[in-house]
C-alpha positions as a Python dict, from the first residue, in 0.01 Angstrom:
ca = {
    (1, 'M'): (0, 0, 0),
    (2, 'A'): (-167, -325, 99),
    (3, 'A'): (-270, -562, -176),
    (4, 'D'): (-636, -589, -259),
    (5, 'V'): (-804, -890, -102),
    (6, 'V'): (-960, -1118, -362),
    (7, 'P'): (-1295, -1254, -237),
    (8, 'V'): (-1323, -1631, -224),
    (9, 'V'): (-1613, -1772, -427),
    (10, 'V'): (-1749, -2126, -401),
    (11, 'A'): (-1945, -2294, -682),
    (12, 'T'): (-2234, -2523, -590),
    (13, 'D'): (-2460, -2720, -823),
    (14, 'L'): (-2827, -2764, -737),
    (15, 'T'): (-3096, -2977, -898),
    (16, 'V'): (-3408, -2763, -935),
    (17, 'G'): (-3748, -2923, -996),
    (18, 'G'): (-4079, -2774, -1105),
    (19, 'M'): (-3948, -2534, -1372),
    (20, 'T'): (-4154, -2526, -1690),
    (21, 'C'): (-4065, -2208, -1878),
    (22, 'A'): (-3818, -1920, -1901),
    (23, 'A'): (-4013, -1724, -1640),
    (24, 'C'): (-3934, -1997, -1387),
    (25, 'V'): (-3564, -1971, -1471),
    (26, 'R'): (-3561, -1595, -1421),
    (27, 'R'): (-3750, -1627, -1094),
    (28, 'V'): (-3505, -1881, -950),
    (29, 'E'): (-3207, -1670, -1056),
    (30, 'R'): (-3363, -1357, -909),
    (31, 'K'): (-3447, -1533, -583),
    (32, 'L'): (-3093, -1666, -543),
    (33, 'G'): (-2946, -1332, -645),
    (34, 'K'): (-3110, -1163, -346),
    (35, 'L'): (-2863, -1337, -116),
    (36, 'D'): (-2543, -1144, -42),
    (37, 'G'): (-2271, -1216, -297),
    (38, 'V'): (-2467, -1491, -473),
    (39, 'T'): (-2500, -1525, -850),
    (40, 'A'): (-2678, -1813, -1023),
    (41, 'E'): (-2708, -1954, -1373),
    (42, 'V'): (-3005, -2186, -1423),
    (43, 'N'): (-3041, -2427, -1716),
    (44, 'L'): (-3399, -2520, -1795),
    (45, 'A'): (-3306, -2817, -2016),
    (46, 'T'): (-3093, -2993, -1755),
    (47, 'G'): (-3285, -2865, -1451),
    (48, 'R'): (-2967, -2758, -1276),
    (49, 'A'): (-2839, -2435, -1128),
    (50, 'R'): (-2473, -2337, -1096),
    (51, 'V'): (-2453, -2105, -793),
    (52, 'S'): (-2146, -1894, -709),
    (53, 'H'): (-2152, -1779, -349),
    (54, 'P'): (-1919, -1685, -62),
    (55, 'P'): (-1817, -1962, 180),
    (56, 'E'): (-2036, -1805, 448),
    (57, 'V'): (-2351, -1891, 251),
    (58, 'T'): (-2434, -2257, 309),
    (59, 'T'): (-2604, -2500, 75),
    (60, 'E'): (-2906, -2516, 306),
    (61, 'E'): (-2961, -2142, 262),
    (62, 'L'): (-2948, -2179, -116),
    (63, 'I'): (-3199, -2465, -108),
    (64, 'S'): (-3427, -2265, 123),
    (65, 'A'): (-3421, -1972, -120),
    (66, 'V'): (-3524, -2196, -410),
    (67, 'V'): (-3799, -2361, -205),
    (68, 'A'): (-3924, -2017, -104),
    (69, 'A'): (-3962, -1939, -474),
    (70, 'G'): (-4202, -2232, -512),
    (71, 'Y'): (-3971, -2499, -654),
    (72, 'T'): (-3788, -2802, -524),
    (73, 'A'): (-3411, -2815, -489),
    (74, 'E'): (-3141, -3050, -371),
    (75, 'S'): (-2764, -3052, -391),
    (76, 'V'): (-2600, -3254, -662),
    (77, 'K'): (-2445, -3568, -517),
    (78, 'P'): (-2076, -3637, -573),
    (79, 'R'): (-1978, -3879, -842),
    (80, 'E'): (-1885, -4160, -605),
    (81, 'E'): (-2223, -4136, -428),
    (82, 'E'): (-2437, -4138, -741),
    (83, 'R'): (-2628, -4452, -827),
    (84, 'P'): (-2719, -4463, -1196),
    (85, 'A'): (-2967, -4747, -1137),
    (86, 'Q'): (-3173, -4542, -894),
    (87, 'A'): (-3160, -4235, -1121),
    (88, 'D'): (-3279, -4439, -1420),
    (89, 'E'): (-3555, -4597, -1209),
    (90, 'A'): (-3682, -4257, -1093),
    (91, 'S'): (-3672, -4123, -1449),
    (92, 'G'): (-3861, -4427, -1575),
    (93, 'E'): (-4129, -4386, -1308),
    (94, 'E'): (-4179, -4022, -1402),
    (95, 'T'): (-4200, -4112, -1769),
    (96, 'R'): (-4459, -4379, -1696),
    (97, 'R'): (-4681, -4136, -1505),
    (98, 'E'): (-4660, -3877, -1783),
    (99, 'R'): (-4745, -4137, -2045),
    (100, 'E'): (-5046, -4263, -1854),
    (101, 'R'): (-5177, -3911, -1797),
    (102, 'L'): (-5135, -3829, -2165),
    (103, 'L'): (-5309, -4147, -2281),
    (104, 'V'): (-5611, -4098, -2052),
    (105, 'T'): (-5638, -3733, -2153),
    (106, 'T'): (-5623, -3825, -2522),
    (107, 'V'): (-5892, -4093, -2494),
    (108, 'L'): (-6130, -3854, -2318),
    (109, 'S'): (-6051, -3546, -2528),
    (110, 'V'): (-6076, -3679, -2883),
    (111, 'P'): (-6456, -3748, -2871),
    (112, 'V'): (-6518, -3402, -2726),
    (113, 'L'): (-6312, -3235, -2999),
    (114, 'V'): (-6484, -3431, -3277),
    (115, 'L'): (-6840, -3372, -3153),
    (116, 'S'): (-6781, -3002, -3087),
    (117, 'M'): (-6627, -2927, -3426),
    (118, 'V'): (-6831, -3151, -3657),
    (119, 'P'): (-7202, -3048, -3640),
    (120, 'A'): (-7310, -3345, -3855),
    (121, 'L'): (-7210, -3588, -3579),
    (122, 'Q'): (-7403, -3413, -3305),
    (123, 'F'): (-7703, -3598, -3161),
    (124, 'D'): (-7955, -3535, -2883),
    (125, 'N'): (-7789, -3457, -2548),
    (126, 'W'): (-7441, -3474, -2703),
    (127, 'Q'): (-7338, -3175, -2494),
    (128, 'W'): (-7398, -3367, -2170),
    (129, 'L'): (-7178, -3651, -2291),
    (130, 'C'): (-6904, -3400, -2372),
    (131, 'F'): (-6947, -3244, -2028),
    (132, 'V'): (-6903, -3583, -1858),
    (133, 'L'): (-6589, -3654, -2061),
    (134, 'T'): (-6445, -3307, -2004),
    (135, 'A'): (-6483, -3305, -1624),
    (136, 'P'): (-6196, -3552, -1550),
    (137, 'V'): (-5970, -3382, -1805),
    (138, 'A'): (-6027, -3035, -1660),
    (139, 'T'): (-5966, -3158, -1306),
    (140, 'A'): (-5737, -3463, -1286),
    (141, 'G'): (-5572, -3430, -1627),
    (142, 'A'): (-5487, -3064, -1577),
    (143, 'W'): (-5401, -3105, -1208),
    (144, 'P'): (-5024, -3043, -1255),
    (145, 'F'): (-5105, -2703, -1405),
    (146, 'H'): (-5347, -2617, -1126),
    (147, 'R'): (-5094, -2721, -859),
    (148, 'R'): (-4814, -2508, -1004),
    (149, 'A'): (-5053, -2217, -1054),
    (150, 'L'): (-5154, -2232, -687),
    (151, 'S'): (-4790, -2249, -584),
    (152, 'G'): (-4713, -1942, -792),
    (153, 'L'): (-5018, -1764, -649),
    (154, 'R'): (-4889, -1821, -296),
    (155, 'H'): (-4560, -1659, -398),
    (156, 'A'): (-4728, -1375, -593),
    (157, 'T'): (-4599, -1483, -932),
    (158, 'A'): (-4740, -1610, -1261),
    (159, 'T'): (-4598, -1862, -1506),
    (160, 'M'): (-4720, -2044, -1814),
    (161, 'D'): (-4896, -2294, -1588),
    (162, 'T'): (-5105, -2005, -1456),
    (163, 'L'): (-5225, -1926, -1808),
    (164, 'V'): (-5310, -2289, -1881),
    (165, 'S'): (-5495, -2328, -1553),
    (166, 'L'): (-5696, -2009, -1604),
    (167, 'G'): (-5789, -2107, -1959),
    (168, 'V'): (-5909, -2453, -1859),
    (169, 'L'): (-6105, -2331, -1556),
    (170, 'A'): (-6264, -2040, -1745),
    (171, 'S'): (-6380, -2251, -2041),
    (172, 'F'): (-6506, -2536, -1822),
    (173, 'G'): (-6678, -2302, -1575),
    (174, 'W'): (-6856, -2108, -1846),
    (175, 'S'): (-6965, -2428, -2018),
    (176, 'A'): (-7110, -2558, -1690),
    (177, 'Y'): (-7303, -2233, -1646),
    (178, 'A'): (-7433, -2251, -2004),
    (179, 'L'): (-7551, -2610, -1960),
    (180, 'F'): (-7726, -2566, -1627),
    (181, 'L'): (-7846, -2205, -1639),
    (182, 'G'): (-7787, -2069, -1989),
    (183, 'G'): (-8022, -2282, -2195),
    (184, 'A'): (-7750, -2494, -2363),
    (185, 'G'): (-7871, -2812, -2192),
    (186, 'M'): (-8172, -2863, -2421),
    (187, 'P'): (-8182, -3208, -2583),
    (188, 'D'): (-8204, -3071, -2937),
    (189, 'M'): (-7922, -2817, -2896),
    (190, 'R'): (-7682, -2797, -3190),
    (191, 'M'): (-7363, -2596, -3212),
    (192, 'G'): (-7229, -2502, -3551),
    (193, 'F'): (-6863, -2462, -3642),
    (194, 'S'): (-6756, -2141, -3814),
    (195, 'L'): (-6433, -1948, -3849),
    (196, 'V'): (-6622, -1618, -3872),
    (197, 'P'): (-6782, -1472, -3555),
    (198, 'S'): (-7159, -1448, -3568),
    (199, 'A'): (-7436, -1304, -3349),
    (200, 'S'): (-7577, -1517, -3069),
    (201, 'D'): (-7925, -1662, -3101),
    (202, 'G'): (-8003, -1601, -2734),
    (203, 'M'): (-7852, -1928, -2612),
    (204, 'A'): (-7519, -1949, -2433),
    (205, 'H'): (-7250, -2144, -2614),
    (206, 'V'): (-7033, -2412, -2458),
    (207, 'Y'): (-6651, -2422, -2492),
    (208, 'L'): (-6576, -2774, -2381),
    (209, 'E'): (-6336, -2827, -2673),
    (210, 'A'): (-6112, -2554, -2531),
    (211, 'A'): (-6122, -2710, -2185),
    (212, 'V'): (-5985, -3039, -2323),
    (213, 'G'): (-5772, -2913, -2612),
    (214, 'V'): (-5544, -2683, -2412),
    (215, 'P'): (-5425, -2940, -2154),
    (216, 'L'): (-5407, -3213, -2420),
    (217, 'F'): (-5164, -3030, -2646),
    (218, 'V'): (-4959, -2887, -2360),
    (219, 'L'): (-4920, -3231, -2205),
    (220, 'L'): (-4823, -3373, -2545),
    (221, 'G'): (-4561, -3103, -2596),
    (222, 'R'): (-4409, -3152, -2252),
    (223, 'F'): (-4406, -3529, -2293),
    (224, 'L'): (-4214, -3500, -2621),
    (225, 'E'): (-3980, -3242, -2470),
    (226, 'G'): (-3910, -3460, -2167),
    (227, 'R'): (-3847, -3766, -2382),
    (228, 'A'): (-3600, -3576, -2599),
    (229, 'R'): (-3426, -3435, -2291),
    (230, 'R'): (-3400, -3776, -2127),
    (231, 'G'): (-3271, -3930, -2448),
    (232, 'T'): (-3001, -3667, -2478),
    (233, 'G'): (-2904, -3712, -2114),
    (234, 'A'): (-2886, -4088, -2155),
    (235, 'A'): (-2660, -4050, -2459),
    (236, 'L'): (-2429, -3814, -2269),
    (237, 'R'): (-2416, -4049, -1971),
    (238, 'S'): (-2338, -4343, -2199),
    (239, 'L'): (-2058, -4142, -2357),
    (240, 'A'): (-1922, -4050, -2015),
    (241, 'R'): (-1926, -4415, -1908),
    (242, 'L'): (-1694, -4498, -2196),
    (243, 'A'): (-1414, -4306, -2025),
    (244, 'A'): (-1186, -4500, -1792),
    (245, 'K'): (-1276, -4469, -1426),
    (246, 'E'): (-967, -4648, -1290),
    (247, 'V'): (-610, -4679, -1408),
    (248, 'T'): (-334, -4922, -1316),
    (249, 'V'): (-22, -4719, -1230),
    (250, 'R'): (320, -4880, -1218),
    (251, 'R'): (534, -4731, -940),
    (252, 'G'): (850, -4894, -813),
    (253, 'G'): (791, -5204, -1019),
    (254, 'A'): (449, -5271, -863),
    (255, 'D'): (108, -5216, -1024),
    (256, 'A'): (-154, -5038, -816),
    (257, 'P'): (-511, -4957, -934),
    (258, 'L'): (-602, -4593, -866),
    (259, 'P'): (-893, -4365, -957),
    (260, 'I'): (-837, -4166, -1272),
    (261, 'E'): (-840, -3842, -1070),
    (262, 'Q'): (-521, -3947, -883),
    (263, 'L'): (-314, -3997, -1197),
    (264, 'R'): (-23, -3750, -1189),
    (265, 'T'): (198, -3607, -1460),
    (266, 'G'): (492, -3838, -1533),
    (267, 'D'): (321, -4154, -1409),
    (268, 'T'): (346, -4469, -1615),
    (269, 'F'): (26, -4672, -1634),
    (270, 'V'): (-53, -5013, -1776),
    (271, 'V'): (-302, -5071, -2057),
    (272, 'R'): (-397, -5436, -2093),
    (273, 'P'): (-563, -5588, -2402),
    (274, 'G'): (-926, -5480, -2424),
    (275, 'E'): (-884, -5183, -2187),
    (276, 'R'): (-921, -4819, -2274),
    (277, 'V'): (-633, -4576, -2260),
    (278, 'A'): (-694, -4360, -1953),
    (279, 'T'): (-545, -4038, -2093),
    (280, 'D'): (-322, -3908, -2369),
    (281, 'G'): (34, -4029, -2337),
    (282, 'Q'): (341, -4177, -2498),
    (283, 'V'): (415, -4546, -2522),
    (284, 'T'): (734, -4641, -2337),
    (285, 'E'): (721, -5019, -2368),
    (286, 'G'): (527, -5274, -2568),
    (287, 'S'): (356, -5273, -2906),
    (288, 'S'): (-4, -5327, -3000),
    (289, 'A'): (-289, -5214, -3224),
    (290, 'V'): (-510, -4933, -3095),
    (291, 'D'): (-871, -4879, -3204),
    (292, 'L'): (-933, -4506, -3256),
    (293, 'S'): (-1279, -4536, -3409),
    (294, 'L'): (-1448, -4373, -3112),
    (295, 'V'): (-1208, -4077, -3109),
    (296, 'T'): (-1114, -4006, -3469),
    (297, 'G'): (-1349, -4232, -3667),
    (298, 'E'): (-1062, -4438, -3806),
    (299, 'S'): (-1211, -4774, -3901),
    (300, 'E'): (-891, -4979, -3886),
    (301, 'P'): (-670, -5019, -3577),
    (302, 'V'): (-340, -4831, -3574),
    (303, 'E'): (-15, -5000, -3479),
    (304, 'V'): (174, -4825, -3199),
    (305, 'G'): (509, -4893, -3039),
    (306, 'P'): (770, -4731, -2812),
    (307, 'G'): (774, -4357, -2869),
    (308, 'A'): (431, -4344, -3033),
    (309, 'S'): (154, -4122, -2897),
    (310, 'V'): (-182, -4266, -2795),
    (311, 'T'): (-510, -4086, -2740),
    (312, 'G'): (-722, -4120, -2429),
    (313, 'G'): (-1039, -4319, -2489),
    (314, 'S'): (-890, -4550, -2753),
    (315, 'V'): (-908, -4926, -2702),
    (316, 'N'): (-604, -5151, -2683),
    (317, 'M'): (-665, -5439, -2923),
    (318, 'G'): (-347, -5644, -2882),
    (319, 'G'): (-54, -5667, -2643),
    (320, 'L'): (37, -5501, -2315),
    (321, 'L'): (132, -5132, -2327),
    (322, 'L'): (314, -4910, -2081),
    (323, 'V'): (210, -4548, -2135),
    (324, 'R'): (365, -4246, -1971),
    (325, 'R'): (153, -3942, -1907),
    (326, 'P'): (346, -3645, -2048),
    (327, 'P'): (348, -3291, -1906),
    (328, 'S'): (72, -3052, -2005),
    (329, 'A'): (65, -2935, -2362),
    (330, 'R'): (122, -2579, -2245),
    (331, 'T'): (446, -2669, -2067),
    (332, 'P'): (738, -2605, -2306),
    (333, 'N'): (988, -2887, -2349),
    (334, 'W'): (1301, -2693, -2253),
    (335, 'P'): (1640, -2863, -2214),
    (336, 'A'): (1731, -2992, -1872),
    (337, 'S'): (2017, -2745, -1821),
    (338, 'P'): (1894, -2427, -1649),
    (339, 'S'): (2175, -2221, -1803),
    (340, 'W'): (2067, -2293, -2159),
    (341, 'S'): (2098, -2012, -2408),
    (342, 'P'): (2078, -2008, -2786),
    (343, 'T'): (2408, -2067, -2964),
    (344, 'P'): (2528, -1747, -3138),
    (345, 'R'): (2557, -1763, -3512),
    (346, 'P'): (2924, -1750, -3625),
    (347, 'A'): (3026, -1435, -3810),
    (348, 'R'): (3125, -1451, -4176),
    (349, 'P'): (3502, -1416, -4213),
    (350, 'A'): (3619, -1098, -4383),
    (351, 'P'): (3824, -1121, -4706),
    (352, 'S'): (4201, -1101, -4674),
    (353, 'G'): (4351, -753, -4693),
    (354, 'S'): (4036, -566, -4596),
    (355, 'P'): (4050, -331, -4295),
    (356, 'T'): (3873, -428, -3979),
    (357, 'P'): (3555, -222, -3943),
    (358, 'S'): (3509, -18, -3628),
    (359, 'P'): (3200, -49, -3411),
    (360, 'E'): (3092, 299, -3509),
    (361, 'S'): (3116, 228, -3878),
    (362, 'S'): (2935, -100, -3852),
    (363, 'S'): (2628, 46, -3689),
    (364, 'P'): (2328, 93, -3917),
    (365, 'S'): (2293, 459, -3821),
    (366, 'S'): (2626, 542, -3983),
    (367, 'W'): (2559, 383, -4319),
    (368, 'R'): (2374, 680, -4470),
    (369, 'S'): (2575, 972, -4339),
    (370, 'R'): (2930, 837, -4355),
    (371, 'P'): (3177, 1116, -4457),
    (372, 'R'): (3469, 1046, -4688),
    (373, 'R'): (3818, 1156, -4599),
    (374, 'S'): (4048, 1330, -4843),
    (375, 'A'): (4409, 1237, -4910),
    (376, 'S'): (4530, 1482, -4645),
    (377, 'G'): (4308, 1320, -4385),
    (378, 'S'): (4070, 1615, -4341),
    (379, 'V'): (3700, 1573, -4376),
    (380, 'P'): (3559, 1816, -4635),
    (381, 'A'): (3254, 2018, -4551),
    (382, 'P'): (2934, 1888, -4707),
    (383, 'T'): (2854, 2058, -5034),
    (384, 'P'): (2492, 2163, -5068),
    (385, 'R'): (2319, 1992, -5355),
    (386, 'P'): (2196, 2242, -5614),
    (387, 'R'): (1826, 2246, -5658),
    (388, 'S'): (1687, 2242, -6011),
    (389, 'P'): (1440, 2514, -6112),
    (390, 'P'): (1075, 2417, -6109),
    (391, 'P'): (953, 2275, -6437),
    (392, 'S'): (746, 2488, -6664),
    (393, 'R'): (378, 2417, -6689),
    (394, 'F'): (391, 2412, -7066),
    (395, 'S'): (710, 2215, -7094),
    (396, 'S'): (708, 1952, -7365),
    (397, 'S'): (956, 1725, -7192),
    (398, 'P'): (786, 1413, -7052),
    (399, 'A'): (1007, 1422, -6744),
    (400, 'R'): (903, 1781, -6668),
    (401, 'V'): (528, 1738, -6706),
    (402, 'R'): (353, 1778, -6373),
    (403, 'W'): (18, 1651, -6261),
    (404, 'G'): (-263, 1860, -6400),
    (405, 'S'): (-82, 1968, -6717),
    (406, 'R'): (-258, 1959, -7051),
    (407, 'P'): (-192, 1630, -7236),
    (408, 'R'): (-76, 1631, -7591),
    (409, 'R'): (-340, 1582, -7859),
    (410, 'R'): (-317, 1259, -8049),
    (411, 'S'): (-469, 1176, -8384),
    (412, 'W'): (-723, 898, -8415),
    (413, 'P'): (-687, 645, -8558),
    (414, 'P'): (-309, 613, -8521),
    (415, 'P'): (-110, 695, -8833),
    (416, 'D'): (33, 344, -8848),
    (417, 'A'): (-311, 177, -8834),
    (418, 'G'): (-392, -64, -9115),
    (419, 'R'): (-704, -123, -9313),
    (420, 'G'): (-876, -282, -9018),
    (421, 'W'): (-914, 54, -8842),
    (422, 'A'): (-1076, 205, -9145),
    (423, 'F'): (-1313, -88, -9175),
    (424, 'W'): (-1429, -67, -8816),
}
């Protein structure tokens, strides 16, 4: 029978842009899952998608599927092609635009919120001032929500941006109708603030505070979320930069710098003073003090010498060290001889004058049923063991009392009790 053919699966990482909620994540995963043999896992926090696909499916097809869903996508660049300076510059530009949009929206929205919710501060034609301040917030300030809502509408889908866009447009549109055609544009119009719904007095109300409040708080939340995500990413990148990128390997008496990925098992590499140990290993030559504060939190350097183990990521504080990369921890350290076998334990010598036991008699199965021979050499037949009669139910012997029998009656207090029993 022919062996089953295991399908080959390739993993590709994509950077997905434009996702704002869990619905976006599910939509990207569903869109990629429609391709033959493709499965995807999308992370909203990092904005990346890990796609498992057959080799026949190219990266361009994966990117086209994500773009067709209404989002942007690009393949993750290899490590040697990445430029941290450009990535930090792009992130800083995006942060600057978000901060400026949030500041302008806040400056325009706060007066509208205060005048709409505090009737004592309302003056003649205050509603027209609020309308002028709300117009740029509902259009330019909320433009990212409107753009994503239109993109989702073209692809017949709805996200959280669709809800925000509809709320802003509905409240601003109704307020414009109330001001121009509904009688709310009178100079002496006042709008009270109440938590209890009340009947209308025949004049249409304006909802400009909703048109500015919804985008303001959503933009604030996304700005804080983006700042926390970028801070976490920067901390992880800083931690990754602490690892050694290159290692100096000594082969044939010559030192050659190599990338850390080309370090093989059994290689001996050089750790100079001030350098980090590339990987876990064992010191073969030299002695120095190693700073393990980053790895274990130890505040004082630890002295190491030949035969000592060092941890990758620690800093060499003193002299030159030669470290050998050992085999994997899962590889057992067997002796070099291939014919190795455990040494048998020597048998305890038998006392003098005792007969040598036979293999049959020394087996555990013969210990219980070993017959005894008589003087004539014949083996007697086994005598059946007589069985005792069943004990009586009313027997007074403690050894013959069965479970369920009637216990003997005892006097209370005991006959040998002292005066304390009588007192109590």
